[in-house]
N, C-alpha and C positions, 0 to 999 in steps of 0.2 A: 112586249118588246117589238120595236119596229124592225122590219126586214127591208133593207135597201138593196135593190137589185142593180148590179153593175156589169157591164160588159167591158172586157179588155181586149181590144183588137190589136194584135201584135204581141207575141209572147217572147220577145227577146229579153235582154237584161232589164230594160226600163219597164216594160209592161209586166213581166213576171215579178219584178221587185215591187211594183205597185200592188199587185195581188198579194204578195207575201206581207207587205206592211198593213194592208187592210185585214188580213187574217190575224196578224199580231194584235190588232185592235179587238177583233172578235174574241180573242182569248182572254181579255182583260175581265176580271170578275165584276167590275163596275161598269162595263159596257152596256149602254142602254139601247144601242143599235147593233144589228148584225148585218154584215155585207154578204150577199150571196153573189158569186162571181162566175160569170160565163166567159170563157176565153175562146179566141180564134186566132189562128195563124195558118198561113199557107204552107208552112213547113211542119209536117206531121211529127218530126222528131222533137221540135221545140214544144209542140202541144204535149207530147208525152212527158217531156222533161218538166214542163210547168205543172202538169198533173201530179207527177211523182213528188215534186218538191212541196206540193200543197198550195200552189199559188192560185189555183182555180178549183171551183166545185164541179164544173162540167164544161164540155167543149161543144162548140157548134161547127157545122160544116161550112158556113159562109159568114162573112162579116154581117150581112143583113140579118141572118138568123140570130146571130149573137146579140145584136143591138135591139132586136124587136122588143118593144114595150119595156125597155130598161129605164131606170131612173137616171143613171149616170153611164155614159159611154166614154171610154178612154181610147184615143187613137194613138197607138205607139207603133205603127206599122213602118216597114221600110218606105223611104220617101216616094218611090215610084208607085206604090200602091195606094197612096193617100187619096188622090183624086177619084179613083175607082171606088174607094170606100165611101166617100161622100155621095157619089152617085147611087150606090146600092142602099144607102140609108134613107133615101128620099121617101120611100113608101113604107118604111118599117119603124122609124124612130117615133116614139110617142110624144104627144103634146106635153110641153114642159120639161122634156129631157134636157140634161146639161151635157154637152159634148166637150170633153177636155182634149184638146188637140196638142199632143206632144211632139209634133213634127218639128224639124229643125227650122223651117222657114214659116213665118206667120202670114206674110202678105198673100202668097198663093193660096194657103188654106182658107183665108178669109174670103177670097174670091169664090172658091169652090163651095164654101159654106153658104154664102149668099145665093149662089146659083142653084144649089141642090136641096138644102135643108128647108123644111117647112118653117113658116114664120114663128110657130109655137115652140120650136127647139132653139136652144141657145148654145152657140159655140163660144168657148173661151180658150185662147191659146195659153199653153203652159210649157215652160222649158225647165226641166229639173237641173239644177247645178248641184252636183252630188256631194255626199259626205266626203270631207277632205281626206279621210282615211283611204279613199279609193282614187286619189288624185293621179297617181302614177300607174294606175291599173287600166290599161286600154282595152281589155277584153269586153266584148259586147255580144253575149249570147245567153240563152236561158240557163245554161248550167251555172253561170256566175251570178245569177240573180240573188238578192239578199234583202231581208226585211229592213236592214238598217242602211240601205243604199242612200237614203235621202236624209238621214239623221244629221243635224248640224249644217245642212245645206240650205239652198234657196230655191224657191219656185218663182221664176219669172212669169208673171201673169200679164197676158196681153188680150184684153177683151175684144170681141168683135163689135162692129158699130151697132149692131142690133141686140147685143147681149143685155139681158135685163140685169138690173142692179142686184137682184136676189141671186142670180146665177153667178155673178162675179164674187159676191160675198161667200156663197157656198164653196166656190173654188178656193178661196183664201183659207176657209176653215178646213177644207180637205187637205191643203198643203200642210197645215198645223198638225193634223192627225198623222200624216205620213212622216212627220219629224222635221220638216223644212219650214223656213220662214218665207211667207209670200212677199214679193216685191213687184210692183207694177212697172211694166216696160212698154214704151211706145213701139208698135210693130215695125215701123220703119227703122228706128234706131236698133231694135232687136235684130233685124236681119243684117244690118251692118256689123254688129257685134259678132254674129255667127260667121260672116265672111272672114273675120279676123281669127276667131277662136276655133272654128271647125273647118272651114273650107281651106284656109291657107295651110294649116298642118297637113290636111289630107292631100293637097296638091304637092307639097314638099315630099311627102312619102311616095306618091306616084311618080313624081319626076326623078327622085333619087333612084327608085327601083328601075325605072325605064333606062336611065343613064348607065347604071351599072350592068343591067342585063344586056345592053348593046355594046358594052366595052369588050375589048379583046381578052381582058383578064378575068371575065366573069366566071369562067369554068373553075378556076382556082379560088377566086375571092369568095364565091358563094359559100364555100366550106367554112368560112370565118364568121358566118352570121350568128349574132348573139342578141340578147334582149334589147340593146340599143337599136339595132336594125329592125327587130320585130316590132317594137313600139312605134317606130317611125312609119312603117309600112303596113300596119295591121289592117288598115281599111281595105286593102286589096284582098284580104282573107275573109273579113266578116261582113262586107257590104257588096252587093251585086253591082257590077259595072253599070247597069242601066240606072240604078238608084244614084250612084255617083254622078253620072252624066246629068240627070235631071236636076239634082241638088245644085250642081255647079252652074248649070245654064239658067236656072230659074232665079238666080241671084247674081247673074254675071256682071253687072255694073259694079257692085260692091267688091266682087271677087277680083275683077280686073284692077280695081284701085289698089287693093291689097298687094297684088302681084307687082304693080308698078313700084310701090313703096319698097317692097322686098328686093326687087332688082337693083334699086339704087344702093340699098345697104350692102348687098352682095358685091356690087362693083367696088365699093369703097373697101370692103374687107379683102377682096381679091388684090387690090393695089397694095394694101398694107403687107399682105403675105408675099407678093411678088417682089416688093422692095425690101423684104426682110426687115421691116420696121418694128423692131421689138418693142420699143417704147409705146408706139401707137397701139399695137396689139394688146400689150399689157394694160394700158389705160382703158381700152374698150372692154376688155374682159372684167376688169375690176369694177368699172361703172355698172356694167350689165349684171354682174354677180350681186352687187349691193342692191340694185333695183329689183332683181328677181327675189332676193331674200325678203325684201319689204313686201312685195306682192304675195309671196308664199305665207308670210305671217298673217296678212290681211285675209287671205283666202282660207287659211286654216281656222281662224277665229271668227270669220264672217263679220269682222269689224273693219270698216273702211275709212274711219276717221271723218266721216261726213258731219258737217255742222249740225248740232242738235240730235245726233244719232242716239237713240235710246239704248240702254244696256240691253245685251242680248239675254233673252229669257228662255227657260226651258219650254219646249213645245207644250202648249196648253191642250187640255182635253176638249177640243172644239165641239165634239158631239155630246158631251155631258149636259151642257146647258147653253151652248152657243147657238149660232145662227143655223148651222147645218141641221141640227136636230129639229128646231122649230120649223124651219122652212119645209123640210121634207114631211114632217108630221102634218103640216097644213095641206101640202099638195097631195099627199098620199091618203089623207083621211077618208076621202070618199070611195076609194077602190082598193084599199089594203087593210088587212088586219093590223090595228095599231094598239092592241090590248097589251097590257103589261103581263108578263109571264116570268 
């Protein structure tokens, strides 16, 4: 039985869930490969949680130690730690290793990969679009990791310019194994999507909290905080301010564009409310509600009505006879035990 060594750098919800999904595969009676997972996180509490939940087999004291000589390296670190991680991998990552970068932004990561990684290592950007069952769950910590976090979701795959075809296909097979459907995404378009879907909600939460915190009524109003307010502002709880700063600045052109679009919409809605225009407000809410319901149905089913879109299939066992198994067997044959057991 082939053993595939993997490092998961960053043991928050995404990283720990990847570990749990790989362990779920290990537990299958017909699994021909076993993943051995080394984890790393700068937060010792998250390391301990990941170990307790069974997401990792062992923990390393540094990103470099965790990634040394591994077949697959998953980067799921806080955004502000990603560049430093690439720098530390320079002298430890093995030839032929595949680095799966789950950072929110792909263009900066590709620059860092080109700058720091040896030519023999292959970086592929991935963005997990989660199981729709977790769509309204904004928590992002190791305690809320789950083996099914990616089931029925999508993995946006953004290869680096130097990524070998084999590494890209391996990434797609691994997405299948985790329960997601791979979909390729241009890095430039991807970072624009992230400005709309991640940065804008984050900024709304920060702006709302800052506005309320500075208002005269905050001392009393804060007592009414409920899940709606918590979901809006949770990034201030689970993401370090330095990570938020770098994430917003490194994609600032796209973020500024989204802010401009939002400000125009808010001005219109402000005017509607100020004029007590019941008909306009009702029309806006009905149209938005219908469009949202349509989006929600597409998101829940992962069917977007694209021309020629194939029927959604159950995740296939990519490792049983697919590319991932054959590629790793070839690459590892010279220096790993690949005997059946």
